[in-house]
PAVEX-792904 format. One record per residue (C-alpha): x, y, z; residue number from 0; residue in one letter. Coordinates in steps of 0.5 Angstrom, whole numbers, m for minus. Last residue first. Layout:
REM PAVEX-792904
<rec><xx>X</xx><yy>Y</yy><zz>Z</zz><seq>NUM</seq><type>A</type></rec>
...
This chain:
REM PAVEX-792904
<rec><xx>165</xx><yy>m476</yy><zz>m222</zz><seq>141</seq><type>L</type></rec>
<rec><xx>168</xx><yy>m483</yy><zz>m221</zz><seq>140</seq><type>K</type></rec>
<rec><xx>175</xx><yy>m480</yy><zz>m218</zz><seq>139</seq><type>Y</type></rec>
<rec><xx>171</xx><yy>m476</yy><zz>m213</zz><seq>138</seq><type>Q</type></rec>
<rec><xx>167</xx><yy>m482</yy><zz>m211</zz><seq>137</seq><type>Y</type></rec>
<rec><xx>174</xx><yy>m486</yy><zz>m209</zz><seq>136</seq><type>K</type></rec>
<rec><xx>177</xx><yy>m480</yy><zz>m206</zz><seq>135</seq><type>K</type></rec>
<rec><xx>171</xx><yy>m479</yy><zz>m201</zz><seq>134</seq><type>S</type></rec>
<rec><xx>171</xx><yy>m486</yy><zz>m199</zz><seq>133</seq><type>E</type></rec>
<rec><xx>178</xx><yy>m486</yy><zz>m197</zz><seq>132</seq><type>L</type></rec>
<rec><xx>178</xx><yy>m480</yy><zz>m193</zz><seq>131</seq><type>Y</type></rec>
<rec><xx>172</xx><yy>m483</yy><zz>m189</zz><seq>130</seq><type>S</type></rec>
<rec><xx>176</xx><yy>m489</yy><zz>m188</zz><seq>129</seq><type>Q</type></rec>
<rec><xx>181</xx><yy>m485</yy><zz>m185</zz><seq>128</seq><type>L</type></rec>
<rec><xx>177</xx><yy>m481</yy><zz>m181</zz><seq>127</seq><type>I</type></rec>
<rec><xx>173</xx><yy>m487</yy><zz>m178</zz><seq>126</seq><type>I</type></rec>
<rec><xx>180</xx><yy>m491</yy><zz>m177</zz><seq>125</seq><type>V</type></rec>
<rec><xx>182</xx><yy>m484</yy><zz>m173</zz><seq>124</seq><type>A</type></rec>
<rec><xx>176</xx><yy>m484</yy><zz>m169</zz><seq>123</seq><type>S</type></rec>
<rec><xx>177</xx><yy>m492</yy><zz>m167</zz><seq>122</seq><type>I</type></rec>
<rec><xx>184</xx><yy>m490</yy><zz>m165</zz><seq>121</seq><type>E</type></rec>
<rec><xx>181</xx><yy>m484</yy><zz>m161</zz><seq>120</seq><type>D</type></rec>
<rec><xx>176</xx><yy>m488</yy><zz>m158</zz><seq>119</seq><type>V</type></rec>
<rec><xx>180</xx><yy>m494</yy><zz>m156</zz><seq>118</seq><type>L</type></rec>
<rec><xx>185</xx><yy>m489</yy><zz>m152</zz><seq>117</seq><type>A</type></rec>
<rec><xx>179</xx><yy>m486</yy><zz>m149</zz><seq>116</seq><type>K</type></rec>
<rec><xx>177</xx><yy>m493</yy><zz>m146</zz><seq>115</seq><type>N</type></rec>
<rec><xx>170</xx><yy>m492</yy><zz>m143</zz><seq>114</seq><type>Q</type></rec>
<rec><xx>167</xx><yy>m496</yy><zz>m148</zz><seq>113</seq><type>R</type></rec>
<rec><xx>171</xx><yy>m502</yy><zz>m145</zz><seq>112</seq><type>Q</type></rec>
<rec><xx>168</xx><yy>m501</yy><zz>m138</zz><seq>111</seq><type>Q</type></rec>
<rec><xx>161</xx><yy>m501</yy><zz>m142</zz><seq>110</seq><type>K</type></rec>
<rec><xx>162</xx><yy>m507</yy><zz>m145</zz><seq>109</seq><type>K</type></rec>
<rec><xx>164</xx><yy>m508</yy><zz>m152</zz><seq>108</seq><type>L</type></rec>
<rec><xx>158</xx><yy>m511</yy><zz>m157</zz><seq>107</seq><type>G</type></rec>
<rec><xx>161</xx><yy>m509</yy><zz>m163</zz><seq>106</seq><type>G</type></rec>
<rec><xx>154</xx><yy>m504</yy><zz>m164</zz><seq>105</seq><type>D</type></rec>
<rec><xx>156</xx><yy>m501</yy><zz>m158</zz><seq>104</seq><type>L</type></rec>
<rec><xx>164</xx><yy>m500</yy><zz>m160</zz><seq>103</seq><type>M</type></rec>
<rec><xx>161</xx><yy>m497</yy><zz>m167</zz><seq>102</seq><type>A</type></rec>
<rec><xx>157</xx><yy>m492</yy><zz>m164</zz><seq>101</seq><type>K</type></rec>
<rec><xx>162</xx><yy>m490</yy><zz>m159</zz><seq>100</seq><type>H</type></rec>
<rec><xx>167</xx><yy>m489</yy><zz>m165</zz><seq>99</seq><type>A</type></rec>
<rec><xx>161</xx><yy>m485</yy><zz>m169</zz><seq>98</seq><type>L</type></rec>
<rec><xx>160</xx><yy>m480</yy><zz>m163</zz><seq>97</seq><type>V</type></rec>
<rec><xx>168</xx><yy>m479</yy><zz>m163</zz><seq>96</seq><type>S</type></rec>
<rec><xx>168</xx><yy>m478</yy><zz>m171</zz><seq>95</seq><type>T</type></rec>
<rec><xx>162</xx><yy>m474</yy><zz>m171</zz><seq>94</seq><type>F</type></rec>
<rec><xx>166</xx><yy>m468</yy><zz>m174</zz><seq>93</seq><type>R</type></rec>
<rec><xx>173</xx><yy>m470</yy><zz>m176</zz><seq>92</seq><type>E</type></rec>
<rec><xx>173</xx><yy>m466</yy><zz>m183</zz><seq>91</seq><type>D</type></rec>
<rec><xx>180</xx><yy>m468</yy><zz>m187</zz><seq>90</seq><type>Y</type></rec>
<rec><xx>186</xx><yy>m465</yy><zz>m187</zz><seq>89</seq><type>Y</type></rec>
<rec><xx>191</xx><yy>m467</yy><zz>m192</zz><seq>88</seq><type>E</type></rec>
<rec><xx>199</xx><yy>m467</yy><zz>m190</zz><seq>87</seq><type>V</type></rec>
<rec><xx>204</xx><yy>m469</yy><zz>m196</zz><seq>86</seq><type>P</type></rec>
<rec><xx>210</xx><yy>m473</yy><zz>m194</zz><seq>85</seq><type>I</type></rec>
<rec><xx>217</xx><yy>m470</yy><zz>m197</zz><seq>84</seq><type>S</type></rec>
<rec><xx>218</xx><yy>m465</yy><zz>m191</zz><seq>83</seq><type>P</type></rec>
<rec><xx>217</xx><yy>m470</yy><zz>m186</zz><seq>82</seq><type>F</type></rec>
<rec><xx>220</xx><yy>m467</yy><zz>m179</zz><seq>81</seq><type>L</type></rec>
<rec><xx>218</xx><yy>m460</yy><zz>m182</zz><seq>80</seq><type>R</type></rec>
<rec><xx>211</xx><yy>m462</yy><zz>m185</zz><seq>79</seq><type>K</type></rec>
<rec><xx>210</xx><yy>m465</yy><zz>m178</zz><seq>78</seq><type>L</type></rec>
<rec><xx>212</xx><yy>m459</yy><zz>m174</zz><seq>77</seq><type>R</type></rec>
<rec><xx>207</xx><yy>m455</yy><zz>m178</zz><seq>76</seq><type>T</type></rec>
<rec><xx>201</xx><yy>m460</yy><zz>m177</zz><seq>75</seq><type>A</type></rec>
<rec><xx>203</xx><yy>m460</yy><zz>m170</zz><seq>74</seq><type>F</type></rec>
<rec><xx>202</xx><yy>m453</yy><zz>m169</zz><seq>73</seq><type>R</type></rec>
<rec><xx>195</xx><yy>m453</yy><zz>m173</zz><seq>72</seq><type>E</type></rec>
<rec><xx>193</xx><yy>m459</yy><zz>m169</zz><seq>71</seq><type>V</type></rec>
<rec><xx>194</xx><yy>m455</yy><zz>m163</zz><seq>70</seq><type>Y</type></rec>
<rec><xx>190</xx><yy>m449</yy><zz>m165</zz><seq>69</seq><type>K</type></rec>
<rec><xx>185</xx><yy>m453</yy><zz>m168</zz><seq>68</seq><type>M</type></rec>
<rec><xx>183</xx><yy>m456</yy><zz>m161</zz><seq>67</seq><type>N</type></rec>
<rec><xx>178</xx><yy>m450</yy><zz>m159</zz><seq>66</seq><type>E</type></rec>
<rec><xx>174</xx><yy>m452</yy><zz>m165</zz><seq>65</seq><type>S</type></rec>
<rec><xx>175</xx><yy>m448</yy><zz>m172</zz><seq>64</seq><type>P</type></rec>
<rec><xx>168</xx><yy>m445</yy><zz>m175</zz><seq>63</seq><type>Q</type></rec>
<rec><xx>164</xx><yy>m450</yy><zz>m179</zz><seq>62</seq><type>N</type></rec>
<rec><xx>157</xx><yy>m448</yy><zz>m175</zz><seq>61</seq><type>N</type></rec>
<rec><xx>157</xx><yy>m455</yy><zz>m172</zz><seq>60</seq><type>M</type></rec>
<rec><xx>164</xx><yy>m454</yy><zz>m170</zz><seq>59</seq><type>Q</type></rec>
<rec><xx>171</xx><yy>m456</yy><zz>m173</zz><seq>58</seq><type>K</type></rec>
<rec><xx>177</xx><yy>m460</yy><zz>m172</zz><seq>57</seq><type>P</type></rec>
<rec><xx>180</xx><yy>m462</yy><zz>m178</zz><seq>56</seq><type>L</type></rec>
<rec><xx>183</xx><yy>m470</yy><zz>m177</zz><seq>55</seq><type>G</type></rec>
<rec><xx>190</xx><yy>m470</yy><zz>m180</zz><seq>54</seq><type>L</type></rec>
<rec><xx>191</xx><yy>m475</yy><zz>m186</zz><seq>53</seq><type>V</type></rec>
<rec><xx>198</xx><yy>m476</yy><zz>m187</zz><seq>52</seq><type>F</type></rec>
<rec><xx>200</xx><yy>m479</yy><zz>m194</zz><seq>51</seq><type>L</type></rec>
<rec><xx>205</xx><yy>m483</yy><zz>m198</zz><seq>50</seq><type>E</type></rec>
<rec><xx>208</xx><yy>m487</yy><zz>m192</zz><seq>49</seq><type>V</type></rec>
<rec><xx>213</xx><yy>m493</yy><zz>m193</zz><seq>48</seq><type>P</type></rec>
<rec><xx>214</xx><yy>m497</yy><zz>m187</zz><seq>47</seq><type>E</type></rec>
<rec><xx>220</xx><yy>m499</yy><zz>m182</zz><seq>46</seq><type>K</type></rec>
<rec><xx>223</xx><yy>m492</yy><zz>m182</zz><seq>45</seq><type>K</type></rec>
<rec><xx>216</xx><yy>m489</yy><zz>m183</zz><seq>44</seq><type>I</type></rec>
<rec><xx>214</xx><yy>m492</yy><zz>m176</zz><seq>43</seq><type>Y</type></rec>
<rec><xx>220</xx><yy>m490</yy><zz>m172</zz><seq>42</seq><type>D</type></rec>
<rec><xx>219</xx><yy>m483</yy><zz>m174</zz><seq>41</seq><type>S</type></rec>
<rec><xx>212</xx><yy>m483</yy><zz>m173</zz><seq>40</seq><type>L</type></rec>
<rec><xx>213</xx><yy>m486</yy><zz>m166</zz><seq>39</seq><type>F</type></rec>
<rec><xx>218</xx><yy>m480</yy><zz>m164</zz><seq>38</seq><type>A</type></rec>
<rec><xx>213</xx><yy>m475</yy><zz>m167</zz><seq>37</seq><type>E</type></rec>
<rec><xx>208</xx><yy>m478</yy><zz>m163</zz><seq>36</seq><type>L</type></rec>
<rec><xx>211</xx><yy>m479</yy><zz>m156</zz><seq>35</seq><type>E</type></rec>
<rec><xx>208</xx><yy>m472</yy><zz>m153</zz><seq>34</seq><type>T</type></rec>
<rec><xx>201</xx><yy>m473</yy><zz>m156</zz><seq>33</seq><type>S</type></rec>
<rec><xx>201</xx><yy>m479</yy><zz>m151</zz><seq>32</seq><type>P</type></rec>
<rec><xx>199</xx><yy>m486</yy><zz>m155</zz><seq>31</seq><type>L</type></rec>
<rec><xx>193</xx><yy>m489</yy><zz>m159</zz><seq>30</seq><type>T</type></rec>
<rec><xx>195</xx><yy>m495</yy><zz>m164</zz><seq>29</seq><type>T</type></rec>
<rec><xx>195</xx><yy>m497</yy><zz>m171</zz><seq>28</seq><type>L</type></rec>
<rec><xx>187</xx><yy>m498</yy><zz>m173</zz><seq>27</seq><type>G</type></rec>
<rec><xx>186</xx><yy>m501</yy><zz>m179</zz><seq>26</seq><type>N</type></rec>
<rec><xx>183</xx><yy>m497</yy><zz>m186</zz><seq>25</seq><type>A</type></rec>
<rec><xx>182</xx><yy>m501</yy><zz>m192</zz><seq>24</seq><type>I</type></rec>
<rec><xx>184</xx><yy>m500</yy><zz>m199</zz><seq>23</seq><type>M</type></rec>
<rec><xx>190</xx><yy>m496</yy><zz>m200</zz><seq>22</seq><type>Q</type></rec>
<rec><xx>194</xx><yy>m502</yy><zz>m203</zz><seq>21</seq><type>L</type></rec>
<rec><xx>199</xx><yy>m502</yy><zz>m198</zz><seq>20</seq><type>T</type></rec>
<rec><xx>194</xx><yy>m503</yy><zz>m192</zz><seq>19</seq><type>D</type></rec>
<rec><xx>192</xx><yy>m496</yy><zz>m189</zz><seq>18</seq><type>T</type></rec>
<rec><xx>194</xx><yy>m493</yy><zz>m183</zz><seq>17</seq><type>V</type></rec>
<rec><xx>190</xx><yy>m491</yy><zz>m177</zz><seq>16</seq><type>A</type></rec>
<rec><xx>193</xx><yy>m487</yy><zz>m171</zz><seq>15</seq><type>L</type></rec>
<rec><xx>189</xx><yy>m484</yy><zz>m165</zz><seq>14</seq><type>G</type></rec>
<rec><xx>193</xx><yy>m478</yy><zz>m161</zz><seq>13</seq><type>T</type></rec>
<rec><xx>192</xx><yy>m477</yy><zz>m153</zz><seq>12</seq><type>R</type></rec>
<rec><xx>193</xx><yy>m470</yy><zz>m149</zz><seq>11</seq><type>K</type></rec>
<rec><xx>192</xx><yy>m464</yy><zz>m154</zz><seq>10</seq><type>H</type></rec>
<rec><xx>189</xx><yy>m469</yy><zz>m159</zz><seq>9</seq><type>G</type></rec>
<rec><xx>191</xx><yy>m471</yy><zz>m166</zz><seq>8</seq><type>Y</type></rec>
<rec><xx>186</xx><yy>m476</yy><zz>m170</zz><seq>7</seq><type>D</type></rec>
<rec><xx>192</xx><yy>m478</yy><zz>m175</zz><seq>6</seq><type>I</type></rec>
<rec><xx>191</xx><yy>m482</yy><zz>m181</zz><seq>5</seq><type>A</type></rec>
<rec><xx>197</xx><yy>m485</yy><zz>m184</zz><seq>4</seq><type>L</type></rec>
<rec><xx>196</xx><yy>m487</yy><zz>m192</zz><seq>3</seq><type>I</type></rec>
<rec><xx>201</xx><yy>m493</yy><zz>m194</zz><seq>2</seq><type>R</type></rec>
<rec><xx>206</xx><yy>m493</yy><zz>m199</zz><seq>1</seq><type>G</type></rec>
<rec><xx>205</xx><yy>m496</yy><zz>m206</zz><seq>0</seq><type>M</type></rec>
């Protein structure tokens, strides 16, 4: 079984998370400048089998697309062109940054560590991926 890779795409930085090979647990992979993302993914996929990309879907509270959606859509188009054999699914990313900050606080990270935006992006990607996995687990039980 291949891994599932979650992408919390941002105009400047992108957080990545990946499952184990059994697709049960989400782990943070890295955060990198968005300009380096495609090269990183190409290298990663050469080393590890990836079965699915889960791309954070930026929405506002009223369910309308957020301002970042135009960047996410452009990236999704490039991603599908670059890796045509790997499907892309969107997953709602609302509140992931808030949950990431809460997880950092609950984890006892100091204020300076909690202000690390790269870490917030990576944790957000983990939350997106873990939420996606949970939604699929319950979907099969219905």
